[in-house]
C-alpha positions in Angstrom: 0.0 0.0 0.0 2.8 2.4 1.0 4.7 1.7 -2.3 1.6 2.3 -4.5 0.9 5.5 -2.6 4.5 6.6 -3.1 4.1 5.9 -6.8 1.2 8.4 -6.9 3.2 11.0 -5.0 6.2 10.9 -7.3 4.2 10.9 -10.5 2.1 13.8 -9.3 5.3 15.6 -8.4 6.6 15.1 -11.9 3.4 16.0 -13.7 2.3 18.7 -11.2 5.4 20.8 -11.4 5.0 20.9 -15.2 1.8 22.9 -15.1 3.2 26.0 -13.5 6.1 25.8 -16.0 4.0 26.0 -19.1 4.6 29.7 -19.6 8.4 29.1 -19.3 8.2 26.3 -21.8 6.2 28.5 -24.1 8.9 31.2 -24.0 11.8 28.8 -24.3 10.6 27.1 -27.4 8.8 30.1 -28.9 5.3 28.5 -29.2 1.8 29.9 -28.7 -0.6 29.3 -25.8 -2.6 26.8 -27.9 0.5 24.9 -29.0 2.0 24.6 -25.5 -1.2 22.7 -24.5 0.4 19.8 -26.4 2.7 19.3 -23.5 -0.3 18.0 -21.5 -2.4 16.7 -24.4 0.4 14.5 -25.9 1.0 12.8 -22.5 -2.7 12.1 -22.0 -3.3 11.2 -25.7 -0.7 8.4 -25.7 -1.7 7.3 -22.2 -5.3 7.0 -23.4 -4.4 4.8 -26.2 -2.0 2.7 -24.1 -4.4 2.2 -21.1 -6.5 -0.6 -22.5 -3.5 -2.3 -24.0 -1.6 -2.3 -20.7 -4.8 -3.2 -18.8 -5.2 -6.3 -21.0 -1.5 -7.2 -20.6 -2.0 -6.9 -16.8 -4.9 -9.4 -16.9 -2.8 -11.8 -19.1 0.7 -11.7 -17.5 0.0 -10.3 -14.0 -0.5 -6.8 -12.9 2.7 -6.5 -10.8 4.9 -7.7 -13.7 3.3 -5.3 -16.1 3.4 -2.4 -13.6 7.1 -3.0 -13.0 7.8 -2.7 -16.8 5.7 0.4 -17.1 7.5 2.2 -14.3 10.9 1.4 -15.9 9.7 2.7 -19.3 8.3 5.8 -17.6 11.7 6.4 -15.9 13.5 6.3 -19.2 10.9 8.7 -20.8 11.3 11.2 -17.9 15.0 11.2 -18.5 14.6 11.8 -22.2 12.0 14.6 -21.6 14.5 16.5 -19.4 17.0 16.6 -22.3 14.6 17.7 -25.1 16.5 19.9 -27.6 13.4 21.2 -29.3 9.6 21.5 -28.8 9.1 18.6 -31.3 11.4 16.3 -29.3 9.6 17.4 -26.1 6.2 16.3 -27.4 7.6 13.0 -28.7 9.2 12.2 -25.3 6.1 13.4 -23.4 4.1 11.0 -25.6 6.4 8.1 -24.5 6.1 9.4 -20.9 2.3 9.0 -21.3 2.7 5.3 -20.4 2.7 6.6 -16.9 -1.0 7.2 -17.1 -1.5 3.4 -17.2 0.2 2.8 -13.8 -2.8 3.7 -11.7 -5.3 1.5 -13.4 -3.0 -1.4 -12.5 -2.4 -0.1 -8.9 -6.2 0.3 -8.2 -6.7 -3.3 -9.5 -4.1 -4.6 -7.2 -5.7 -2.9 -4.2 -9.1 -4.4 -5.2 -7.6 -7.9 -5.2 -5.6 -7.6 -2.0 -7.8 -5.7 0.5 -11.0 -6.9 2.3 -14.1 -5.3 0.7 -14.7 -3.2 3.9 -11.3 -1.6 3.6 -11.2 -1.0 -0.1 -12.9 2.5 -0.1 -10.5 3.7 2.6 -7.5 2.2 0.7 -8.7 3.9 -2.5 -9.1 7.1 -0.5 -5.5 6.9 0.8 -4.0 6.4 -2.7 -6.1 9.3 -3.9 -4.8 11.4 -1.0 -1.3 10.5 -2.2 -2.1 12.4 -5.4 -2.7 15.4 -3.2 0.6 14.9 -1.4 2.4 14.8 -4.7 0.7 18.0 -5.8 1.4 19.7 -2.5 5.1 18.8 -2.8 5.3 19.6 -6.6 3.7 23.0 -6.4 6.1 24.8 -4.0 9.3 22.6 -4.4 8.9 21.9 -8.2 8.0 25.5 -8.9 11.0 26.8 -6.9 13.4 24.5 -8.8 11.7 25.3 -12.1 12.0 29.1 -11.5 15.6 29.2 -10.2 17.2 26.2 -12.0 14.8 25.5 -14.9 12.0 23.0 -15.5 14.5 20.4 -16.7 16.2 20.2 -13.3 12.9 19.3 -11.7 12.8 16.2 -13.8 16.4 15.4 -12.8 15.5 15.5 -9.1 12.7 13.0 -9.6 14.6 10.3 -11.5 16.3 8.6 -8.5 12.9 8.3 -6.7 11.3 6.7 -9.7 14.1 4.2 -9.9 13.7 3.4 -6.2 10.0 2.8 -6.6 10.5 0.5 -9.6 12.9 -1.6 -7.4 10.4 -1.7 -4.5 7.5 -2.8 -6.8 9.7 -5.6 -8.2 10.8 -6.9 -4.8 8.0 -6.0 -2.3 4.6 -6.2 -4.1 2.8 -9.6 -4.5 1.7 -10.7 -7.9 -2.0 -10.5 -8.6 -4.0 -13.7 -8.1 -6.4 -13.3 -11.0 -5.4 -13.9 -14.6 -7.2 -13.9 -17.9 -4.7 -15.7 -20.2 -7.3 -15.8 -23.0 -7.4 -12.0 -23.3 -6.3 -10.4 -26.6 -4.8 -6.9 -27.2 -6.7 -4.8 -29.7 -3.8 -3.0 -31.5 -5.9 -2.0 -34.6 -8.5 -0.4 -32.4 -5.9 1.5 -30.4 -4.2 2.7 -33.6 -7.4 4.1 -35.2 -8.5 5.7 -31.9 -5.1 7.3 -31.5 -5.3 8.8 -35.0 -8.8 10.1 -34.4 -7.9 11.7 -31.0 -4.7 13.1 -32.4 -6.5 14.9 -35.3 -9.1 16.2 -32.9 -6.5 17.7 -30.6 -4.5 19.1 -33.6 -7.7 20.8 -34.9 -8.4 22.3 -31.5 -4.9 23.6 -31.2 -4.6 25.1 -34.7 -8.2 26.4 -35.0 -7.4 29.8 -33.4 -4.7 30.3 -36.0 -6.5 28.9 -39.0 -9.9 30.3 -38.1 -12.7 28.2 -36.6 -14.6 28.2 -39.9 -11.6 27.8 -42.2 -11.3 24.9 -44.6 -8.4 23.4 -42.7 -10.2 23.4 -39.4 -13.4 21.9 -40.8 -11.5 19.3 -42.8 -9.4 18.2 -39.8 -12.5 17.8 -37.6 -14.3 15.8 -40.3 -11.3 13.5 -40.8 -11.1 13.0 -37.0 -14.9 12.1 -37.0 -14.3 9.7 -39.9 -11.6 7.8 -38.0 -13.8 7.8 -34.9 -16.5 6.1 -37.1 -14.0 3.6 -38.4 -13.0 2.9 -34.8 -16.6 2.1 -33.8 -17.0 -0.1 -36.8 -13.7 -2.0 -36.1 -14.7 -2.5 -32.5 -18.1 -4.0 -33.3 -16.4 -6.8 -35.2 -13.9 -7.8 -32.6 -14.3 -10.5 -29.9 -12.2 -8.5 -27.4 -12.5 -4.8 -28.3 -10.5 -1.9 -27.0 -13.6 -0.6 -25.2 -15.7 -3.5 -23.8 -19.2 -2.8 -24.9 -20.5 -5.7 -22.8 -19.1 -4.1 -19.6 -20.5 -0.7 -20.7 -24.0 -2.3 -20.8 -23.9 -2.4 -17.0 -25.4 0.8 -15.7 -22.8 1.6 -13.1 -19.9 0.9 -15.4 -21.4 3.2 -18.1 -22.1 5.9 -15.6 -18.6 5.7 -14.0 -17.0 5.9 -17.5 -19.1 8.8 -18.8 -18.5 10.7 -15.5 -14.8 10.1 -15.8 -14.8 11.5 -19.3 -16.6 14.6 -18.3 -14.5 15.0 -15.1 -11.2 14.7 -17.0 -12.3 17.3 -19.6 -13.5 19.8 -17.0 -10.6 19.5 -14.6 -7.8 19.8 -17.1 -9.5 22.7 -18.9 -9.9 24.5 -15.5 -6.3 23.8 -14.3 -4.6 25.1 -17.4 -6.8 28.2 -17.6 -6.1 29.0 -13.9 -2.3 28.7 -14.3 -2.2 30.9 -17.3 -4.4 33.5 -15.5 -2.1 33.5 -12.4 1.1 34.0 -14.4 0.1 36.4 -17.2 0.8 40.1 -16.7 -1.5 42.6 -15.0 -4.1 44.1 -15.4 -5.5 41.0 -17.0 -3.7 38.4 -14.9 -1.9 38.4 -11.6 1.7 38.4 -12.9 2.9 35.7 -10.5 6.2 33.9 -10.9 6.4 30.2 -11.3 7.3 29.8 -7.7 4.5 32.1 -6.4 2.0 30.3 -8.6 3.1 27.0 -6.9 2.7 28.6 -3.5 -0.8 30.0 -4.2 -2.0 26.6 -5.6 -0.9 24.6 -2.5 -4.3 25.0 -0.8 -5.9 23.2 -3.7 -3.6 20.2 -3.2 -4.0 20.2 0.5 -7.8 20.2 0.1 -7.6 17.1 -2.0 -5.1 15.5 0.4 -7.5 16.0 3.3 -10.7 15.3 1.5 -9.8 12.0 -0.2 -9.4 9.8 2.9 -12.3 11.5 4.5 -14.5 10.7 1.5 -13.2 7.1 1.5 -14.3 6.7 5.1 -17.7 8.4 4.4 -18.3 6.0 1.5 -18.3 3.0 3.9 -21.0 4.8 6.0 -23.3 6.5 3.6 -22.5 4.9 0.2 -20.5 6.0 -2.9 -23.5 7.4 -4.7 -24.3 9.9 -2.1 -20.7 11.1 -1.7 -20.4 11.4 -5.5 -23.5 13.6 -5.8 -22.4 15.8 -2.8 -18.9 16.2 -4.3 -20.4 17.1 -7.7 -22.6 19.7 -6.1 -19.7 21.3 -4.2 -17.4 21.3 -7.2 -20.0 22.8 -9.5 -20.9 25.6 -7.1 -17.4 26.7 -6.5 -16.2 26.3 -10.1 -18.9 28.7 -11.1 -17.9 31.0 -8.2 -14.3 31.2 -9.5 -15.6 32.8 -12.7 -17.6 35.4 -10.6 -14.8 36.3 -8.1 -11.8 36.3 -10.4 -12.0 40.1 -11.0 -12.2 40.6 -7.2 -8.6 39.5 -6.5 -6.3 36.6 -5.7 -7.6 35.7 -2.2 -11.2 35.2 -3.4 -10.1 33.3 -6.5 -7.8 30.9 -4.5 -10.5 30.3 -1.8 -13.2 29.4 -4.4 -10.8 27.2 -6.3 -9.7 25.4 -3.1 -13.3 24.7 -2.2 -14.0 23.4 -5.7 -11.1 20.9 -5.3 -12.8 19.5 -2.2 -15.7 18.4 -4.4 -13.3 17.1 -7.0 -11.5 14.9 -4.5 -14.8 13.4 -3.3 -15.9 12.7 -6.8 -12.7 10.9 -7.7 -12.8 8.5 -4.7 -16.5 7.8 -5.3 -16.1 7.0 -9.0 -13.4 4.5 -8.6 -15.3 2.7 -5.8 -18.5 2.6 -7.9 -16.5 1.0 -10.7 -14.4 -1.6 -8.8 -17.5 -2.9 -6.9 -19.4 -3.3 -10.1 -17.2 -5.8 -12.0 -15.6 -9.2 -11.3 -11.9 -9.5 -10.3 -11.1 -11.3 -13.5 -11.8 -8.2 -15.6 -10.7 -5.7 -13.0 -7.6 -4.7 -15.0 -9.4 -4.0 -18.3 -12.3 -2.3 -16.4 -10.1 0.2 -14.5 -8.0 0.7 -17.7 -11.2 1.5 -19.7 -12.3 3.9 -17.0 -8.9 5.7 -17.2 -9.3 5.7 -21.0 -12.5 7.7 -20.7 -11.0 10.0 -18.1 -8.0 10.7 -20.3 -10.2 11.2 -23.4 -11.6 14.1 -21.5 -8.2 15.1 -20.1 -6.7 15.1 -23.6 -9.4 17.5 -25.0 -9.5 19.7 -21.9 -6.1 21.4 -22.3 -6.7 21.7 -26.1 -9.9 23.5 -25.5 -8.3 25.7 -22.8 -5.5 26.6 -25.3 -8.1 27.4 -28.0 -10.1 29.7 -25.6 -6.8 31.5 -24.6 -5.8 32.1 -28.2 -9.3 33.1 -29.3 -10.2 35.5 -26.5 -7.3 37.9 -26.0 -6.5 41.3 -24.5 -3.7 43.8 -25.2 -1.5 44.7 -22.3 0.9 47.7 -22.3 4.4 46.4 -21.5 6.2 49.7 -21.9 7.2 52.4 -24.4 9.6 51.9 -27.2 12.7 54.1 -27.5 11.6 57.6 -28.6 8.8 57.7 -26.1 5.9 57.7 -28.6 5.3 54.1 -29.6 3.7 51.8 -27.0 4.8 48.2 -26.7 1.7 46.0 -26.5 1.5 42.3 -25.9 -1.5 40.1 -26.6 -2.4 37.8 -23.7 -5.4 35.5 -22.9 -8.2 37.6 -21.6 -10.0 37.3 -18.3 -13.1 36.3 -20.2 -11.2 33.2 -21.5 -10.7 32.0 -17.9 -14.2 32.8 -16.9 -15.6 30.9 -19.9 -13.4 27.9 -19.1 -14.6 28.0 -15.4 -18.3 28.1 -16.5 -17.7 25.2 -18.9 -16.0 23.2 -16.1 -18.9 23.9 -13.8 -21.4 22.7 -16.4 -19.4 19.5 -16.8 -19.6 18.8 -13.0 -23.4 19.4 -13.1 -23.6 16.7 -15.7 -21.6 14.4 -13.4 -24.2 15.0 -10.7 -27.0 14.1 -13.1 -25.3 10.9 -14.1 -24.6 10.0 -10.4 -28.4 10.2 -9.7 -28.9 7.2 -12.0 -26.2 5.0 -10.5 -26.9 2.0 -8.3 -25.4 2.0 -4.8 -22.8 -0.7 -4.4 -21.7 -0.1 -0.8 -24.4 -2.1 0.8 -22.8 -4.3 3.5 -23.1 -1.7 6.2 -26.9 -1.7 5.9 -27.8 -5.1 4.5 -25.9 -8.3 5.0 -25.3 -9.0 1.4 -22.2 -8.8 -0.9 -21.8 -6.0 -3.4 -23.1 -6.7 -6.9 -20.0 -8.0 -8.5 -21.2 -11.4 -9.7 -24.5 -10.5 -11.2 -25.3 -11.9 -14.7 -24.6 -9.5 -17.5 -27.1 -6.7 -17.8 -28.7 -7.2 -14.3 -26.0 -5.9 -12.0 -24.7 -2.4 -11.6 
């Protein structure tokens, strides 16, 4: 348990410190706000495609064995990313690094197999809290290193810890008991899905430059939709598709996956919009340094750190459905509040954002529990991987949409006067409205999660009725 939680801490440190560094990366490589969103989108895009593949491999060969290999590849990718000589190389290495997304589907599956059912919600809550710890460490420490020594140095400091965790996983964690040797990996499906998502993100990234109604933009979106249609057709004809439609026929599995899709989109859209607002110059933004941005976002990480284990304990008492709906209500209310209070100053903005993260943490813990108690252990790997696929589908599109909003809605900021004293030096930056619109969209996404949660079936029933959770129901009858 401690090893898996440590894995969450170090990955969140690596990924968390990168978000405040986006503006520095943008300046270093001379790219636009929409283009720099590829730093996040490429990682999530490749992770999305790899998730079901790695999940299947975990079911076939053992989750511990596959997790160990994934951590080693991730370590190599982190090393390569820190040496990127150009923006193109950075995106390529970040795409390889995206295999790190698959680690947590395997980790949650191992927890489900090893812990008694009564302790699973709390265990999931503790691992989720570890994400908050990683963010709490990444934001001040990673931001400090990034500002004074460069974002590359932050990667260098993390490499020894990733190597140590890989060793501990190999030597200390027991192999999973459940195998599915007959499972097959759907490489054609993964390829077509990757092309579709890649084109969609590319279109969102370039649309502010091309124009939203230009021929290039429309053609890119149409080709992306064409490949999505091909993907659906390919999946229908396969015995073991990338996205298991049989599992999706179960109400709770479908709801958990749709909610994960919406949550990933809203959260990543909101986070990128917030960081850009904090670091862009006044009077539009708050003109914070990378380090100061990290400090001001610590409360959000602490909120998740505290809320996640509390939510895990509450789930065993009142059920996952109720905690999910409550979390969605809190997150929606305060996400919308951030749009309203942003013009009022930094304290009001950070307070509202921190309270929104309380709801987000409760939602995350609830969703994973609804899922793992709704499927059999033999398909746990592919189920949690599929859930992560949906979450990262949203997470892939979120930064791209944020970048598009920031490039579409801009304001001119006076940076000074050119020599001679007559010509003003103006710079175009994302407007406050771009952030507010992103926050409103994120709030609407969370409202949708609350609506979906209302239709889910409660799976935490042993504290009220002496019956096991619905994990062995016939197809179509269980949650």
